[in-house]
PyMOL Python script that loads the backbone (N, CA, C, O; Angstrom):
from pymol import cmd

cmd.read_pdbstr("""\
ATOM      1  N   MET A   1       0.858  -1.185   0.000  1.00  0.00           N
ATOM      2  CA  MET A   1       0.000   0.000   0.000  1.00  0.00           C
ATOM      3  C   MET A   1       0.894   1.235   0.000  1.00  0.00           C
ATOM      4  O   MET A   1       1.893   1.286   0.717  1.00  0.00           O
ATOM      5  N   THR A   2       0.529   2.229  -0.809  1.00  0.00           N
ATOM      6  CA  THR A   2       1.331   3.444  -0.894  1.00  0.00           C
ATOM      7  C   THR A   2       0.987   4.394   0.235  1.00  0.00           C
ATOM      8  O   THR A   2      -0.129   4.399   0.754  1.00  0.00           O
ATOM      9  N   GLN A   3       1.966   5.190   0.599  1.00  0.00           N
ATOM     10  CA  GLN A   3       1.750   6.198   1.632  1.00  0.00           C
ATOM     11  C   GLN A   3       1.014   7.389   1.030  1.00  0.00           C
ATOM     12  O   GLN A   3       1.366   7.820  -0.068  1.00  0.00           O
ATOM     13  N   PRO A   4       0.008   7.935   1.706  1.00  0.00           N
ATOM     14  CA  PRO A   4      -0.693   9.097   1.172  1.00  0.00           C
ATOM     15  C   PRO A   4       0.233  10.310   1.138  1.00  0.00           C
ATOM     16  O   PRO A   4       1.078  10.487   2.015  1.00  0.00           O
ATOM     17  N   ASN A   5       0.058  11.148   0.105  1.00  0.00           N
ATOM     18  CA  ASN A   5       0.781  12.411   0.042  1.00  0.00           C
ATOM     19  C   ASN A   5      -0.148  13.489  -0.475  1.00  0.00           C
ATOM     20  O   ASN A   5      -1.300  13.217  -0.812  1.00  0.00           O
ATOM     21  N   SER A   6       0.348  14.702  -0.538  1.00  0.00           N
ATOM     22  CA  SER A   6      -0.518  15.831  -0.873  1.00  0.00           C
ATOM     23  C   SER A   6      -1.034  15.778  -2.306  1.00  0.00           C
ATOM     24  O   SER A   6      -2.027  16.434  -2.619  1.00  0.00           O
ATOM     25  N   SER A   7      -0.376  15.003  -3.199  1.00  0.00           N
ATOM     26  CA  SER A   7      -0.831  14.956  -4.578  1.00  0.00           C
ATOM     27  C   SER A   7      -1.939  13.926  -4.787  1.00  0.00           C
ATOM     28  O   SER A   7      -2.595  13.926  -5.828  1.00  0.00           O
ATOM     29  N   GLU A   8      -2.153  13.051  -3.808  1.00  0.00           N
ATOM     30  CA  GLU A   8      -3.207  12.062  -3.934  1.00  0.00           C
ATOM     31  C   GLU A   8      -4.520  12.643  -3.422  1.00  0.00           C
ATOM     32  O   GLU A   8      -4.541  13.359  -2.420  1.00  0.00           O
ATOM     33  N   PRO A   9      -5.618  12.330  -4.115  1.00  0.00           N
ATOM     34  CA  PRO A   9      -6.907  12.864  -3.669  1.00  0.00           C
ATOM     35  C   PRO A   9      -7.372  12.215  -2.371  1.00  0.00           C
ATOM     36  O   PRO A   9      -7.009  11.086  -2.042  1.00  0.00           O
ATOM     37  N   ARG A  10      -8.185  12.970  -1.654  1.00  0.00           N
ATOM     38  CA  ARG A  10      -8.825  12.460  -0.440  1.00  0.00           C
ATOM     39  C   ARG A  10     -10.265  12.134  -0.826  1.00  0.00           C
ATOM     40  O   ARG A  10     -10.951  12.952  -1.440  1.00  0.00           O
ATOM     41  N   TYR A  11     -10.714  10.945  -0.465  1.00  0.00           N
ATOM     42  CA  TYR A  11     -12.076  10.535  -0.783  1.00  0.00           C
ATOM     43  C   TYR A  11     -13.038  11.082   0.266  1.00  0.00           C
ATOM     44  O   TYR A  11     -12.782  10.998   1.467  1.00  0.00           O
ATOM     45  N   VAL A  12     -14.144  11.642  -0.207  1.00  0.00           N
ATOM     46  CA  VAL A  12     -15.182  12.176   0.666  1.00  0.00           C
ATOM     47  C   VAL A  12     -16.458  11.392   0.372  1.00  0.00           C
ATOM     48  O   VAL A  12     -16.985  11.443  -0.739  1.00  0.00           O
ATOM     49  N   VAL A  13     -16.942  10.675   1.366  1.00  0.00           N
ATOM     50  CA  VAL A  13     -18.125   9.840   1.201  1.00  0.00           C
ATOM     51  C   VAL A  13     -19.376  10.686   1.347  1.00  0.00           C
ATOM     52  O   VAL A  13     -19.543  11.404   2.333  1.00  0.00           O
ATOM     53  N   VAL A  14     -20.256  10.595   0.353  1.00  0.00           N
ATOM     54  CA  VAL A  14     -21.551  11.271   0.406  1.00  0.00           C
ATOM     55  C   VAL A  14     -22.633  10.198   0.375  1.00  0.00           C
ATOM     56  O   VAL A  14     -22.482   9.163  -0.274  1.00  0.00           O
ATOM     57  N   THR A  15     -23.711  10.460   1.075  1.00  0.00           N
ATOM     58  CA  THR A  15     -24.763   9.451   1.166  1.00  0.00           C
ATOM     59  C   THR A  15     -25.676   9.451  -0.047  1.00  0.00           C
ATOM     60  O   THR A  15     -26.277   8.430  -0.383  1.00  0.00           O
ATOM     61  N   GLN A  16     -25.779  10.605  -0.706  1.00  0.00           N
ATOM     62  CA  GLN A  16     -26.641  10.678  -1.884  1.00  0.00           C
ATOM     63  C   GLN A  16     -25.908  11.385  -3.011  1.00  0.00           C
ATOM     64  O   GLN A  16     -25.320  12.450  -2.823  1.00  0.00           O
ATOM     65  N   THR A  17     -25.955  10.774  -4.182  1.00  0.00           N
ATOM     66  CA  THR A  17     -25.447  11.437  -5.372  1.00  0.00           C
ATOM     67  C   THR A  17     -26.602  11.524  -6.349  1.00  0.00           C
ATOM     68  O   THR A  17     -27.450  10.632  -6.354  1.00  0.00           O
ATOM     69  N   PRO A  18     -26.673  12.537  -7.161  1.00  0.00           N
ATOM     70  CA  PRO A  18     -25.629  13.552  -7.325  1.00  0.00           C
ATOM     71  C   PRO A  18     -25.647  14.590  -6.207  1.00  0.00           C
ATOM     72  O   PRO A  18     -26.656  14.778  -5.528  1.00  0.00           O
ATOM     73  N   ILE A  19     -24.517  15.255  -6.032  1.00  0.00           N
ATOM     74  CA  ILE A  19     -24.376  16.352  -5.087  1.00  0.00           C
ATOM     75  C   ILE A  19     -23.883  17.554  -5.883  1.00  0.00           C
ATOM     76  O   ILE A  19     -23.094  17.394  -6.814  1.00  0.00           O
ATOM     77  N   GLU A  20     -24.336  18.752  -5.531  1.00  0.00           N
ATOM     78  CA  GLU A  20     -23.911  19.952  -6.248  1.00  0.00           C
ATOM     79  C   GLU A  20     -22.480  20.314  -5.877  1.00  0.00           C
ATOM     80  O   GLU A  20     -22.038  20.101  -4.748  1.00  0.00           O
ATOM     81  N   LEU A  21     -21.769  20.865  -6.852  1.00  0.00           N
ATOM     82  CA  LEU A  21     -20.374  21.235  -6.667  1.00  0.00           C
ATOM     83  C   LEU A  21     -20.168  22.145  -5.466  1.00  0.00           C
ATOM     84  O   LEU A  21     -19.269  21.901  -4.661  1.00  0.00           O
ATOM     85  N   CYS A  22     -20.980  23.191  -5.327  1.00  0.00           N
ATOM     86  CA  CYS A  22     -20.796  24.127  -4.207  1.00  0.00           C
ATOM     87  C   CYS A  22     -21.016  23.430  -2.869  1.00  0.00           C
ATOM     88  O   CYS A  22     -20.322  23.731  -1.898  1.00  0.00           O
ATOM     89  N   GLN A  23     -21.960  22.517  -2.803  1.00  0.00           N
ATOM     90  CA  GLN A  23     -22.201  21.767  -1.573  1.00  0.00           C
ATOM     91  C   GLN A  23     -21.027  20.853  -1.253  1.00  0.00           C
ATOM     92  O   GLN A  23     -20.635  20.715  -0.094  1.00  0.00           O
ATOM     93  N   PHE A  24     -20.470  20.232  -2.282  1.00  0.00           N
ATOM     94  CA  PHE A  24     -19.374  19.294  -2.080  1.00  0.00           C
ATOM     95  C   PHE A  24     -18.108  20.004  -1.597  1.00  0.00           C
ATOM     96  O   PHE A  24     -17.374  19.463  -0.770  1.00  0.00           O
ATOM     97  N   LEU A  25     -17.848  21.207  -2.106  1.00  0.00           N
ATOM     98  CA  LEU A  25     -16.682  21.969  -1.638  1.00  0.00           C
ATOM     99  C   LEU A  25     -16.782  22.235  -0.134  1.00  0.00           C
ATOM    100  O   LEU A  25     -15.807  22.078   0.602  1.00  0.00           O
ATOM    101  N   LYS A  26     -17.959  22.634   0.304  1.00  0.00           N
ATOM    102  CA  LYS A  26     -18.162  22.905   1.733  1.00  0.00           C
ATOM    103  C   LYS A  26     -18.137  21.602   2.537  1.00  0.00           C
ATOM    104  O   LYS A  26     -17.448  21.514   3.554  1.00  0.00           O
ATOM    105  N   PHE A  27     -18.872  20.609   2.092  1.00  0.00           N
ATOM    106  CA  PHE A  27     -18.962  19.327   2.795  1.00  0.00           C
ATOM    107  C   PHE A  27     -17.588  18.655   2.895  1.00  0.00           C
ATOM    108  O   PHE A  27     -17.270  18.022   3.902  1.00  0.00           O
ATOM    109  N   GLY A  28     -16.784  18.799   1.844  1.00  0.00           N
ATOM    110  CA  GLY A  28     -15.458  18.192   1.824  1.00  0.00           C
ATOM    111  C   GLY A  28     -14.408  18.979   2.571  1.00  0.00           C
ATOM    112  O   GLY A  28     -13.260  18.545   2.664  1.00  0.00           O
ATOM    113  N   GLY A  29     -14.784  20.146   3.114  1.00  0.00           N
ATOM    114  CA  GLY A  29     -13.874  20.931   3.930  1.00  0.00           C
ATOM    115  C   GLY A  29     -12.901  21.804   3.160  1.00  0.00           C
ATOM    116  O   GLY A  29     -11.931  22.294   3.738  1.00  0.00           O
ATOM    117  N   LEU A  30     -13.132  22.013   1.871  1.00  0.00           N
ATOM    118  CA  LEU A  30     -12.239  22.876   1.102  1.00  0.00           C
ATOM    119  C   LEU A  30     -12.571  24.350   1.269  1.00  0.00           C
ATOM    120  O   LEU A  30     -11.723  25.206   1.020  1.00  0.00           O
ATOM    121  N   THR A  31     -13.801  24.660   1.691  1.00  0.00           N
ATOM    122  CA  THR A  31     -14.181  26.035   2.024  1.00  0.00           C
ATOM    123  C   THR A  31     -14.915  26.025   3.359  1.00  0.00           C
ATOM    124  O   THR A  31     -15.448  25.001   3.788  1.00  0.00           O
ATOM    125  N   ASP A  32     -14.930  27.188   4.003  1.00  0.00           N
ATOM    126  CA  ASP A  32     -15.588  27.310   5.305  1.00  0.00           C
ATOM    127  C   ASP A  32     -17.096  27.497   5.202  1.00  0.00           C
ATOM    128  O   ASP A  32     -17.834  27.197   6.140  1.00  0.00           O
ATOM    129  N   SER A  33     -17.550  28.000   4.045  1.00  0.00           N
ATOM    130  CA  SER A  33     -18.973  28.288   3.902  1.00  0.00           C
ATOM    131  C   SER A  33     -19.416  28.071   2.464  1.00  0.00           C
ATOM    132  O   SER A  33     -18.603  27.989   1.544  1.00  0.00           O
ATOM    133  N   GLY A  34     -20.725  27.981   2.301  1.00  0.00           N
ATOM    134  CA  GLY A  34     -21.291  27.856   0.966  1.00  0.00           C
ATOM    135  C   GLY A  34     -21.031  29.093   0.123  1.00  0.00           C
ATOM    136  O   GLY A  34     -20.824  28.999  -1.087  1.00  0.00           O
ATOM    137  N   GLY A  35     -21.043  30.263   0.775  1.00  0.00           N
ATOM    138  CA  GLY A  35     -20.775  31.513   0.061  1.00  0.00           C
ATOM    139  C   GLY A  35     -19.369  31.556  -0.506  1.00  0.00           C
ATOM    140  O   GLY A  35     -19.162  32.004  -1.634  1.00  0.00           O
ATOM    141  N   LYS A  36     -18.396  31.089   0.279  1.00  0.00           N
ATOM    142  CA  LYS A  36     -17.010  31.049  -0.202  1.00  0.00           C
ATOM    143  C   LYS A  36     -16.867  30.041  -1.334  1.00  0.00           C
ATOM    144  O   LYS A  36     -16.119  30.268  -2.284  1.00  0.00           O
ATOM    145  N   ALA A  37     -17.580  28.934  -1.232  1.00  0.00           N
ATOM    146  CA  ALA A  37     -17.545  27.925  -2.294  1.00  0.00           C
ATOM    147  C   ALA A  37     -18.093  28.506  -3.593  1.00  0.00           C
ATOM    148  O   ALA A  37     -17.490  28.348  -4.655  1.00  0.00           O
ATOM    149  N   LYS A  38     -19.231  29.175  -3.506  1.00  0.00           N
ATOM    150  CA  LYS A  38     -19.841  29.771  -4.699  1.00  0.00           C
ATOM    151  C   LYS A  38     -18.935  30.816  -5.321  1.00  0.00           C
ATOM    152  O   LYS A  38     -18.825  30.888  -6.545  1.00  0.00           O
ATOM    153  N   GLN A  39     -18.282  31.630  -4.498  1.00  0.00           N
ATOM    154  CA  GLN A  39     -17.390  32.665  -5.004  1.00  0.00           C
ATOM    155  C   GLN A  39     -16.184  32.041  -5.704  1.00  0.00           C
ATOM    156  O   GLN A  39     -15.792  32.489  -6.781  1.00  0.00           O
ATOM    157  N   ALA A  40     -15.602  31.022  -5.103  1.00  0.00           N
ATOM    158  CA  ALA A  40     -14.444  30.355  -5.699  1.00  0.00           C
ATOM    159  C   ALA A  40     -14.801  29.744  -7.051  1.00  0.00           C
ATOM    160  O   ALA A  40     -14.016  29.812  -7.997  1.00  0.00           O
ATOM    161  N   ILE A  41     -15.984  29.151  -7.136  1.00  0.00           N
ATOM    162  CA  ILE A  41     -16.431  28.556  -8.397  1.00  0.00           C
ATOM    163  C   ILE A  41     -16.638  29.650  -9.437  1.00  0.00           C
ATOM    164  O   ILE A  41     -16.172  29.521 -10.569  1.00  0.00           O
ATOM    165  N   SER A  42     -17.330  30.725  -9.068  1.00  0.00           N
ATOM    166  CA  SER A  42     -17.585  31.838  -9.992  1.00  0.00           C
ATOM    167  C   SER A  42     -16.290  32.469 -10.501  1.00  0.00           C
ATOM    168  O   SER A  42     -16.210  32.907 -11.648  1.00  0.00           O
ATOM    169  N   ASP A  43     -15.274  32.508  -9.628  1.00  0.00           N
ATOM    170  CA  ASP A  43     -13.983  33.106  -9.989  1.00  0.00           C
ATOM    171  C   ASP A  43     -13.109  32.175 -10.823  1.00  0.00           C
ATOM    172  O   ASP A  43     -12.003  32.556 -11.207  1.00  0.00           O
ATOM    173  N   GLY A  44     -13.580  30.964 -11.111  1.00  0.00           N
ATOM    174  CA  GLY A  44     -12.818  30.029 -11.930  1.00  0.00           C
ATOM    175  C   GLY A  44     -11.654  29.378 -11.209  1.00  0.00           C
ATOM    176  O   GLY A  44     -10.686  28.955 -11.842  1.00  0.00           O
ATOM    177  N   GLN A  45     -11.742  29.293  -9.870  1.00  0.00           N
ATOM    178  CA  GLN A  45     -10.657  28.722  -9.068  1.00  0.00           C
ATOM    179  C   GLN A  45     -10.820  27.228  -8.797  1.00  0.00           C
ATOM    180  O   GLN A  45      -9.963  26.620  -8.156  1.00  0.00           O
ATOM    181  N   VAL A  46     -11.906  26.635  -9.276  1.00  0.00           N
ATOM    182  CA  VAL A  46     -12.206  25.238  -8.976  1.00  0.00           C
ATOM    183  C   VAL A  46     -12.099  24.401 -10.245  1.00  0.00           C
ATOM    184  O   VAL A  46     -12.621  24.768 -11.298  1.00  0.00           O
ATOM    185  N   LEU A  47     -11.412  23.269 -10.121  1.00  0.00           N
ATOM    186  CA  LEU A  47     -11.298  22.330 -11.233  1.00  0.00           C
ATOM    187  C   LEU A  47     -12.175  21.125 -10.960  1.00  0.00           C
ATOM    188  O   LEU A  47     -12.207  20.607  -9.844  1.00  0.00           O
ATOM    189  N   LEU A  48     -12.880  20.687 -11.977  1.00  0.00           N
ATOM    190  CA  LEU A  48     -13.663  19.459 -11.905  1.00  0.00           C
ATOM    191  C   LEU A  48     -13.082  18.509 -12.940  1.00  0.00           C
ATOM    192  O   LEU A  48     -13.127  18.781 -14.140  1.00  0.00           O
ATOM    193  N   ASN A  49     -12.543  17.410 -12.476  1.00  0.00           N
ATOM    194  CA  ASN A  49     -11.899  16.434 -13.360  1.00  0.00           C
ATOM    195  C   ASN A  49     -10.854  17.079 -14.258  1.00  0.00           C
ATOM    196  O   ASN A  49     -10.720  16.720 -15.428  1.00  0.00           O
ATOM    197  N   GLY A  50     -10.111  18.037 -13.699  1.00  0.00           N
ATOM    198  CA  GLY A  50      -9.005  18.668 -14.401  1.00  0.00           C
ATOM    199  C   GLY A  50      -9.343  19.878 -15.245  1.00  0.00           C
ATOM    200  O   GLY A  50      -8.442  20.478 -15.831  1.00  0.00           O
ATOM    201  N   ALA A  51     -10.608  20.259 -15.328  1.00  0.00           N
ATOM    202  CA  ALA A  51     -11.023  21.416 -16.124  1.00  0.00           C
ATOM    203  C   ALA A  51     -11.726  22.442 -15.234  1.00  0.00           C
ATOM    204  O   ALA A  51     -12.416  22.076 -14.283  1.00  0.00           O
ATOM    205  N   VAL A  52     -11.549  23.722 -15.545  1.00  0.00           N
ATOM    206  CA  VAL A  52     -12.209  24.783 -14.778  1.00  0.00           C
ATOM    207  C   VAL A  52     -13.721  24.606 -14.890  1.00  0.00           C
ATOM    208  O   VAL A  52     -14.261  24.408 -15.978  1.00  0.00           O
ATOM    209  N   GLU A  53     -14.384  24.682 -13.750  1.00  0.00           N
ATOM    210  CA  GLU A  53     -15.851  24.572 -13.700  1.00  0.00           C
ATOM    211  C   GLU A  53     -16.412  25.807 -13.024  1.00  0.00           C
ATOM    212  O   GLU A  53     -16.033  26.125 -11.897  1.00  0.00           O
ATOM    213  N   THR A  54     -17.314  26.509 -13.704  1.00  0.00           N
ATOM    214  CA  THR A  54     -17.891  27.738 -13.149  1.00  0.00           C
ATOM    215  C   THR A  54     -19.379  27.606 -12.832  1.00  0.00           C
ATOM    216  O   THR A  54     -20.016  28.590 -12.459  1.00  0.00           O
ATOM    217  N   ARG A  55     -19.934  26.424 -12.973  1.00  0.00           N
ATOM    218  CA  ARG A  55     -21.352  26.206 -12.646  1.00  0.00           C
ATOM    219  C   ARG A  55     -21.470  25.720 -11.208  1.00  0.00           C
ATOM    220  O   ARG A  55     -21.060  24.604 -10.889  1.00  0.00           O
ATOM    221  N   LYS A  56     -22.031  26.562 -10.338  1.00  0.00           N
ATOM    222  CA  LYS A  56     -22.167  26.236  -8.912  1.00  0.00           C
ATOM    223  C   LYS A  56     -23.038  25.009  -8.685  1.00  0.00           C
ATOM    224  O   LYS A  56     -22.771  24.204  -7.794  1.00  0.00           O
ATOM    225  N   GLY A  57     -24.066  24.874  -9.487  1.00  0.00           N
ATOM    226  CA  GLY A  57     -25.023  23.782  -9.318  1.00  0.00           C
ATOM    227  C   GLY A  57     -24.676  22.533 -10.098  1.00  0.00           C
ATOM    228  O   GLY A  57     -25.499  21.624 -10.200  1.00  0.00           O
ATOM    229  N   LYS A  58     -23.476  22.466 -10.653  1.00  0.00           N
ATOM    230  CA  LYS A  58     -23.050  21.289 -11.415  1.00  0.00           C
ATOM    231  C   LYS A  58     -23.184  20.046 -10.543  1.00  0.00           C
ATOM    232  O   LYS A  58     -22.662  20.005  -9.429  1.00  0.00           O
ATOM    233  N   LYS A  59     -23.878  19.044 -11.046  1.00  0.00           N
ATOM    234  CA  LYS A  59     -24.113  17.809 -10.297  1.00  0.00           C
ATOM    235  C   LYS A  59     -22.901  16.892 -10.414  1.00  0.00           C
ATOM    236  O   LYS A  59     -22.391  16.655 -11.509  1.00  0.00           O
ATOM    237  N   LEU A  60     -22.450  16.381  -9.278  1.00  0.00           N
ATOM    238  CA  LEU A  60     -21.306  15.484  -9.237  1.00  0.00           C
ATOM    239  C   LEU A  60     -21.773  14.062  -8.973  1.00  0.00           C
ATOM    240  O   LEU A  60     -22.801  13.834  -8.335  1.00  0.00           O
ATOM    241  N   ALA A  61     -21.002  13.121  -9.471  1.00  0.00           N
ATOM    242  CA  ALA A  61     -21.292  11.703  -9.265  1.00  0.00           C
ATOM    243  C   ALA A  61     -20.053  11.037  -8.681  1.00  0.00           C
ATOM    244  O   ALA A  61     -18.973  11.627  -8.663  1.00  0.00           O
ATOM    245  N   ALA A  62     -20.212   9.815  -8.207  1.00  0.00           N
ATOM    246  CA  ALA A  62     -19.088   9.060  -7.653  1.00  0.00           C
ATOM    247  C   ALA A  62     -17.947   9.024  -8.664  1.00  0.00           C
ATOM    248  O   ALA A  62     -18.153   8.768  -9.850  1.00  0.00           O
ATOM    249  N   GLY A  63     -16.743   9.285  -8.169  1.00  0.00           N
ATOM    250  CA  GLY A  63     -15.558   9.275  -9.020  1.00  0.00           C
ATOM    251  C   GLY A  63     -15.126  10.637  -9.513  1.00  0.00           C
ATOM    252  O   GLY A  63     -14.005  10.790  -9.997  1.00  0.00           O
ATOM    253  N   ASP A  64     -16.002  11.645  -9.400  1.00  0.00           N
ATOM    254  CA  ASP A  64     -15.626  12.993  -9.817  1.00  0.00           C
ATOM    255  C   ASP A  64     -14.549  13.529  -8.890  1.00  0.00           C
ATOM    256  O   ASP A  64     -14.561  13.281  -7.684  1.00  0.00           O
ATOM    257  N   ARG A  65     -13.617  14.272  -9.480  1.00  0.00           N
ATOM    258  CA  ARG A  65     -12.449  14.803  -8.773  1.00  0.00           C
ATOM    259  C   ARG A  65     -12.542  16.329  -8.770  1.00  0.00           C
ATOM    260  O   ARG A  65     -12.644  16.949  -9.828  1.00  0.00           O
ATOM    261  N   VAL A  66     -12.504  16.935  -7.572  1.00  0.00           N
ATOM    262  CA  VAL A  66     -12.623  18.385  -7.415  1.00  0.00           C
ATOM    263  C   VAL A  66     -11.334  18.915  -6.790  1.00  0.00           C
ATOM    264  O   VAL A  66     -10.877  18.413  -5.763  1.00  0.00           O
ATOM    265  N   THR A  67     -10.753  19.941  -7.427  1.00  0.00           N
ATOM    266  CA  THR A  67      -9.512  20.530  -6.921  1.00  0.00           C
ATOM    267  C   THR A  67      -9.717  22.009  -6.653  1.00  0.00           C
ATOM    268  O   THR A  67     -10.264  22.731  -7.486  1.00  0.00           O
ATOM    269  N   PHE A  68      -9.270  22.459  -5.470  1.00  0.00           N
ATOM    270  CA  PHE A  68      -9.332  23.864  -5.090  1.00  0.00           C
ATOM    271  C   PHE A  68      -8.193  24.134  -4.121  1.00  0.00           C
ATOM    272  O   PHE A  68      -7.958  23.354  -3.198  1.00  0.00           O
ATOM    273  N   ALA A  69      -7.493  25.228  -4.328  1.00  0.00           N
ATOM    274  CA  ALA A  69      -6.409  25.670  -3.444  1.00  0.00           C
ATOM    275  C   ALA A  69      -5.364  24.572  -3.207  1.00  0.00           C
ATOM    276  O   ALA A  69      -4.860  24.414  -2.096  1.00  0.00           O
ATOM    277  N   GLY A  70      -5.047  23.818  -4.266  1.00  0.00           N
ATOM    278  CA  GLY A  70      -4.014  22.805  -4.171  1.00  0.00           C
ATOM    279  C   GLY A  70      -4.431  21.505  -3.523  1.00  0.00           C
ATOM    280  O   GLY A  70      -3.598  20.621  -3.327  1.00  0.00           O
ATOM    281  N   GLN A  71      -5.702  21.367  -3.186  1.00  0.00           N
ATOM    282  CA  GLN A  71      -6.217  20.148  -2.560  1.00  0.00           C
ATOM    283  C   GLN A  71      -7.224  19.489  -3.482  1.00  0.00           C
ATOM    284  O   GLN A  71      -8.028  20.169  -4.121  1.00  0.00           O
ATOM    285  N   THR A  72      -7.183  18.176  -3.552  1.00  0.00           N
ATOM    286  CA  THR A  72      -8.113  17.439  -4.390  1.00  0.00           C
ATOM    287  C   THR A  72      -8.921  16.475  -3.533  1.00  0.00           C
ATOM    288  O   THR A  72      -8.383  15.749  -2.697  1.00  0.00           O
ATOM    289  N   ILE A  73     -10.235  16.491  -3.771  1.00  0.00           N
ATOM    290  CA  ILE A  73     -11.123  15.539  -3.109  1.00  0.00           C
ATOM    291  C   ILE A  73     -11.932  14.822  -4.187  1.00  0.00           C
ATOM    292  O   ILE A  73     -12.202  15.379  -5.251  1.00  0.00           O
ATOM    293  N   MET A  74     -12.310  13.589  -3.899  1.00  0.00           N
ATOM    294  CA  MET A  74     -13.087  12.788  -4.841  1.00  0.00           C
ATOM    295  C   MET A  74     -14.400  12.362  -4.206  1.00  0.00           C
ATOM    296  O   MET A  74     -14.472  12.082  -3.009  1.00  0.00           O
ATOM    297  N   VAL A  75     -15.429  12.319  -5.029  1.00  0.00           N
ATOM    298  CA  VAL A  75     -16.746  11.880  -4.574  1.00  0.00           C
ATOM    299  C   VAL A  75     -16.735  10.353  -4.448  1.00  0.00           C
ATOM    300  O   VAL A  75     -16.395   9.640  -5.392  1.00  0.00           O
ATOM    301  N   ALA A  76     -17.107   9.882  -3.285  1.00  0.00           N
ATOM    302  CA  ALA A  76     -17.240   8.431  -3.048  1.00  0.00           C
ATOM    303  C   ALA A  76     -18.587   8.188  -2.380  1.00  0.00           C
ATOM    304  O   ALA A  76     -19.102   9.040  -1.656  1.00  0.00           O
ATOM    305  N   ASN A  77     -19.150   7.004  -2.637  1.00  0.00           N
ATOM    306  CA  ASN A  77     -20.402   6.672  -1.944  1.00  0.00           C
ATOM    307  C   ASN A  77     -20.402   5.233  -1.528  1.00  0.00           C
ATOM    308  O   ASN A  77     -21.370   4.762  -0.930  1.00  0.00           O
TER     309      ASN A  77
END
""", "prot")
cmd.dss("prot")
cmd.show_as("cartoon", "prot")
cmd.util.cbc("prot")
cmd.orient("prot")
């Protein structure tokens, strides 16, 4: 088994998918509030599966990878 490092994503388990991108940023601990999550998305600071995503309500499914501020989290269920 490999040792975790900062470049490996952290899995965040959600009970129901799909989940909205702004909700997942907050739930996954990448932002302190929903407002900060929405602002970061609007400003083009969030990557979804390696591409800039500016839709706050974008629905995520298991396996989607979200990156913000150098941290990556993945949707797991």
